[in-house]
N, C-alpha and C positions, 0 to 999 in steps of 0.2 A: 446494455452498453450505454455509458454516460459520458457526456462532454460538458466541461465547465462553461458557465456564463460569467463574465466579469461583473463584479459588484463592489461597492465601497467596502473597505475593511476598517471598521471602527475599533477592532481589537488589537491591531498592530499599527505602527506608524508606517504604513505602506499605502500606496494609492489604490490598490485593488486586490481582491482575492478571487480565485476561481473555484472555491470549495463548493459553490452552488452548481453541482453536477445534475444534468437533466438527461433522461433517456432520449436517444436519437434513433432514427431509422437508418439502417446500415445499407451497404457495407462502408466501413471506415478504415482507411489505411493506417497501419501500425508500423512504425519504424523506430530505430534507435535515435534518440535526440542528440546524442553526443554529451560532452561534459556539462556539468551543472554550471549555471551562471547567467543564461539568457532567458530562462523561463520556459524552455521547451520541454515537452513530454512526448510520450510515444504515440498517442492518438492524434491524428490530424484534426486540427481545429481546437485543440485544448491547450492550456498553458497553466503555469503556476504564477502567483503574484509574489511570493517570498522566494526570490531567485537564489538567495544565499543558502537556504535550508531545504529547498524542495526542487524536484525535477532532475533532469540529467539522466545519465546512463543507468544508474542503479535504482532510480525511482521513475522509470519510464512509464510503468503501468501500475496502478493500485487496484487491488482486488478485494472484494468483501463478499462474505457468504450470506445468503438469505436466511440460513439457519441461525446465524449470529444476530441478525436483525430481529428474528423472532425471540431470541434469548433476551435481548435488551428491551424489546417491547414489553415482555413480561415483567421485567424489573422496574421499569419506570412508568408503565401504564400508558404508553404512547406508541402509535404505529409509525414505523420508519419506512419511507418509500425508497425504491432503488435510487442510489446516488446520494442519499441523505448524509452519509459519512464522507462524501467526496471521492468515492471510488469510481474508477473507469469501467470495471467489469463487475457486475453483480452475479454471483454464481449460485447454483443449487446442486445438491447431490454429492458434495465433497467437503471434507473438513479442511478448509484452506489454511487454518492456523496450525494444523498438523503437517503441512507441507514442509519438506526439508529444504534447508538452504542449498541451492544448486539444483534442486528438482526442476525438470523441464516439462512444459506443457506444449503440445502441438495443436494448432488450430487450422482454420481454412487457408488455402492459398499459400501453403508453405510457412505460415506463421509459427515461430517457436519462441516461447517465453521461458525465463528462468528466474526462480525465486532468489532474491538477493538479501532480504531482511524483512522488517516489519514496520508498520506505521507507528511513529512516535507522536503522541498527542501534543498539540501546541495551543497557544492562546486563541488562535483563530478557530480551531476545532471546538474548544470549550465555549467560546462565545456563540458560535454558529448553532450548536446543539441547544444551548440555553437551558440546561438542567442543573439545579443546585448540586454541587459536589460531583459534577460529571467526570472530571479528570481522575478523581479518586475511584469512582465506580468503574470507569473504563480500564484503569490500571489494575484494579483488583480482579476483574473478570478475565483479563489476559486473552482477549479475543480481538487482536489488533488488525488482522488482515495483512497479507504479504505485499511487499513491493516486488516488482519484477523488472528485469532487463529484457530487451528484445535481442534474441540470438539471431533470428532470421525474420525479416519483415514479411508482412502479409496483410490480410484484411480480416476484420471481425465484424459481426453483426448480431443483433438480438436473436437468440435461439440457437446460435452456433454451438457445436460441441467441442470441448477441449479435452484432450487425452493426455494423461501422464505418460510420457515416453521415456523418462529417465528419473530414477529415484536413487540418490547417492547412498552409499553404505556408511552412514553415520546417523546419529539420533538428534541432531541439532535442527529444530523446527523454527518456523516463524514465531510461534508463541514463546519458545525458549529465548530466542534473540530479544524479543520484546521484554521479557521478564528481566533479562540481564541488563538491558538498557534502562529499565525503570527501577533499578535498585538491588536486584539480586546479583551483586557483583561477583559472588563466588562462582557463578556460571561462566564468567567471561573467559578465563584461561582455556577451558575446553572448546569454547566457540572459536577462539582465535586459531585453534589448530585445524579447523576445517578449511581445506584448500579452496573450496568454491567461494569463500567470502572475499570480496574485493578489498584492496588495500584501503580504500576510502572508508568502508564499513569497519575494518579493523581499527583504523585511526579513531573513528568515532567511539568504539568500545573502549579503546585504551584511554581516551579522554574521559569517558564516563567513569572508568575505574579510579581515576584520580580525584574525582569530585567528592 
């Protein structure tokens, strides 16, 4: 479980970034932050610096898998610690990129999270990782990690178990959403048919299709 620390952002014209996520001792309260715009996210004590593009209801919690860290470590010859990609929850034992849009995970204290989409890499992420050709590598491998909304608030702490309690009857995964957003536009029409995708994410994909 990781919470961001503010630091200067030399990669965008913004006063700060919270991509520097560090493991914390729990429990930490998780709630829905409301609409995007003020920098709020789901975990108490965390924020985003790019309020126009990050945070809000559909990006309340970002999840990344330790198995995917191992994959990238093998590619670039560098170890990545939990939180290195700016995620709130670092998981193990589940393919988070195969999670379906609308899939729900239940955790401690009544917490329920729902997959909404996938992380789209930006200039801050590229600069933060500081590997030559990083955005091309990250895009090619299509291991983005999902964003999640908070359906029901609760608490989470290191070592907590999350259980998949609902898996929708379609094949649109976080990885597929990412591939569509990153150039495979032929995937977009099928994704737009998925009822669990929010109107904000649909608008983003429609905008992507026109680029």
